[in-house]
N, C-alpha and C positions, 0 to 999 in steps of 0.2 A: 504493500499499499504507500510505503514510505518513497519507495523508488518511483512509481508511478507519478506521485508529485513531484519529483525532480523534474523529470524529462522536459516539461512546460517550460521552465527555467532556463534552459541549457541557451535554447536562441537570443534571447535576451543578453545573456553572459557573452555571448560570441560577439553580438551587436555591440556591446560595451566596448569589449576587447578591439575590434574592428575601428571603432570611432577613435580609441587612445592610440592604435596604431597609426590611424592616418592622422591625427594633430602632432604626433612626434615625428612624422615624415617631413610633414608640411613646417614644424617649427626647425627641423634638422636644415632644411633648404630655405631659410627665412632670407638668408641673405641673396641667394639667387634670386630669390622671388621679387624683394626690393629693390636690385641690382637692375633686372629684367624690367619691371614697371616704371621706375626710374627713366629709363631708356627710352621706353615709350612714350612716358608721360612728356620728355624732353622733343622727342621727335616729332608728336601729333602739336606740341604746342610750338614748334618752328615752324611747321607744315602750315599751320593755321593763319600765324604772323605774315607768312609770305604771300599768302593768299591775295589776293588784290581786290579791292571793294569792287562789288557789281550793284549798279543802283537801276531801278526800274520805274521808268515813266509811264501813266496808264491814263488811256482817256475812257469816255462811256460815250456811245454813240447811238443813236435813234434812229429808226429807218424811217426816210420821209414818206409822203403819199406818194410820189412817181416811182419808188422803189418797190411799192404793193402794187402798182396796177399796171400802166402799160397796155401793150397789144393784149394782154389775157383780158383785161375788163373790156377793152374794145370789143373783142370777139364775143362776150355775152352780152353787150347791147345790140350788135349786128349782125351778129351771127344768123338769124333769122332771115333776115334782108339779103345776105350774102348768100346764102345756100339756093335762094330763089335766082339770084342772078349767076349761078354756077361759081361762086367764089369759096374757097376754103380759108375760113378764118381758124385762128388757133382757140382751143377751150380752154377755161380755167385761168387762175390766176400765175401770174409771172413773177416769182419772189425775186426782185434784183437784189435784195439785201444778202440773200443767202448766194445769191451768184458772185456777190461783190467779195464777200468773205472766203471764197473759194481764190478767186483772181488774186487777191492780195496773197496769198499763201504759194501762187503759181509759178513754176521757173521764169515765164516770159515777162510778167510783171516785175518779178522781184531782179531780174537782171537788167531791165529796162530802168528800175530805179536808181540801182546802184550807179549805172554809167551813166546816166542822166545828172543824177545828182552829185555824182564825183565823189562818193563816199566810200571808196575801195579801200584807201590805206587807213582811213578811221574804223572799216570793219576789220580789216585782217592784217594791222601791223600794230594796233595800240599795245603799247606795255602797260603806262599808267596815265593817270590823271592829275594835274597839279591841282590842288584846290586854291592855291595863292593867284597863279596867272588865269585858272580857269583854262586851261590848255593841255591837250592830249600830247604825251611823249610815246616817241614810237621805239619800238626795238631796232637797237641798232645793226644787230645783224640781219634784219629782216626789210628796213626799209630809210631810205636815207631822204629825208623832208626836203633837204636843200636843192638836192638835184632832182628829186621825185623819182628816184631809181629803184626798183627792187634789189635786195640783195640776199633773197632766200638760197639756201643751198638745198636742192630738192634733186631726188632721183628722177629720170625719163621713165615714163611721158610726161610728166611734171614739169611746169616752168617756172621760173624765178617770179614771174607775176603771175598772182592766182588766177585760174581761169574761173568761167561763170559757173561751172560745175561745181568749185570750191566754195566760190562766196555765196552763192545760194543756198548751198547747206548751212552755211554757217550763218547766213542771216534767218535762216529759218528758225536755228536753235536759239536764237533769243527772241523770236517775233512770238507773240501769242495772241490770238483771234477766238475769242468765246463768244457766242452768239447764246440767249436765253430764249429757249423757245416758248416760254410763258408770257414774258414781258415785249419779246422782240428787240431789249437791247443787246447791243455790241461792245464789248469791252476789247479795245486792244492796248497792248503793251509791250513795249522793246527793253532790253536789258542792255546797259552798255558801263564801261568803266569810268564814262565821262557823265554824269547826271545832265549836262547842258547838251551833248550830242543824243543821248536817249531820247529827251524833250521833244529837241529839233528833228528827228526822225519819225517821231509818232503824228507830229504836227505836217510833217512833210507826206505820211503814207495817208493820212486821212485826206489831205489835199489832193492828192494823185488817185485815189480812188475814185474820187468825185468826179475828177476830171475823163479819167479811162471811162466811166458808167456812160458819163455824158456822151463822150466823142462815139461810143458802140452807139448808143439810142439814135444820134443824130445821124450817123452815117445810114443806120436801119432806117429811118423814118425818110431821109432823101433818097434812097434807094426805092422805098415803098412808092414815096411821091412819082417819082419819074415813071414806074410800071403803071400807076394808077392812071397817069396823064395819057399814057399811051392806049390802055385800053379804053377811056373814055372816048377819045378821037374814033375808035373802032367801033363805037358802038351807039345803037339810035333808038333801044328801048329805054322809055321813061324810068322803069324799074329799077333799071340796070344804073342809068345815069345817077338815080338818087343814093343809091348804094356808093357809088365811085365818088360822090358829091360829100358823103359824109366820112368816108374813109380818108380822104384828103384834107378835111378839115380836122380829123384828129390827128392826122401825121404833122400837119402844119404848126398844130398845138404844142404837140412833143417838142417839135425843135424851140419853138416860141419858151417853152418853161424851160426847157433844158437850158438855153442862154440867158436869162435872165435870175438863176437862183446857183449861186456857186455851192451850196450843200444840196447837192443833185440827189445822192442818195442815202448819205449819212448825216443828220444833223447832231451837233456837238453839243451832249448836255452839260458833260463835265471835261473841260479841257485838261491836257496834259499840264503839269507844270514841274520845275525843275525840282527834282528829291533830294531832300537835305540829309535822309536817312540812307545808310546802304540796306540792299535787300539780303545781301549774302556777302562773303562766307558767315556762318555762325562758327564762331571761332571758340567760344567756350565748349559750343557741342561737341566739335571736332577734336578737342583736348580731352574732354572727357571720354567719350568714346575710346580714343586711342589710348588712354590709361587704363580703361577696364580690359580694354582687348591686351594691352600688357601682362595685366594683371591674370587674366585667365591662361594666357600662353605660359607663363611662368609656372602659374600653379599645374600646368598639364605637363610641363617640360620635369619639373621635381618627381610628379608622381612615376613616369615613365623612367628617368632615371634610377629609382629606388626601386621599381619592379624589377630593371635590369638587373640591378645590384644583387638584391635577393637570389634570381635566377642563376648568375654567375655561384655565389656562395654555395646554393643547395648543387650545383652541378660538381664542384669542388668537393663537396663531401662525399 
């Protein structure tokens, strides 16, 4: 009876012995643990301090009425008459706001934006930003601002001067365009080492996407007007003439509204400002994570070394 009562206590005793052995092993390797943890702490702190400040400029946009209408609404109003005249009109709403968001991120738009605005060096060669002079400083081994010469050392087929493939990918990494399906609002933000540059680029992007969407709609309307005028000259039916006249009026109105409204697709409701606080890096977080990783690695190393030593001692016996 007494022996049966002793067995349930044995696993607890073994567990206490294991914990004691574990504590002894860790205590024996405490200096190694402290040294490795300190090395990781110092290394992560240096890494965090060497990371450049990144600033984010952000603007909130609201789609205009023109961005939610266009030829889609025209098709709904005149679809019946157009069908009688044998003209195929588009159905449903054409959301130019969503189209504009995709165009902003497109390779063609970003390539034209970088080249026309002349911002390639500010995108690909900036090393730091001087808050005193509010000027960017370029990496001396990448770009010579005095001679406007690219000095990058790259392997073929890459070139010293970044290609459109490179700088478009780089721009996409710092550009964020988010649309809210519920409210329809669009948030556009840009990251950069210079807060001044980040704010400027947000303003330019809004201006350029409005101009691009205006240009597209005007060109489409002009092409439609030319087609409608040709068809009107070739028909004598009164109902067909009525449809063509309505279509012509709508396209003329599109061109007029496009030319008188600077904020054609997006209206700025919260403009970008020069940020005064950095968005990243989170230096304290980097240092803390590095220290914790160092501590975990040192504990693992001490336990592995202790296990290997015990195996060697057992094998020698």
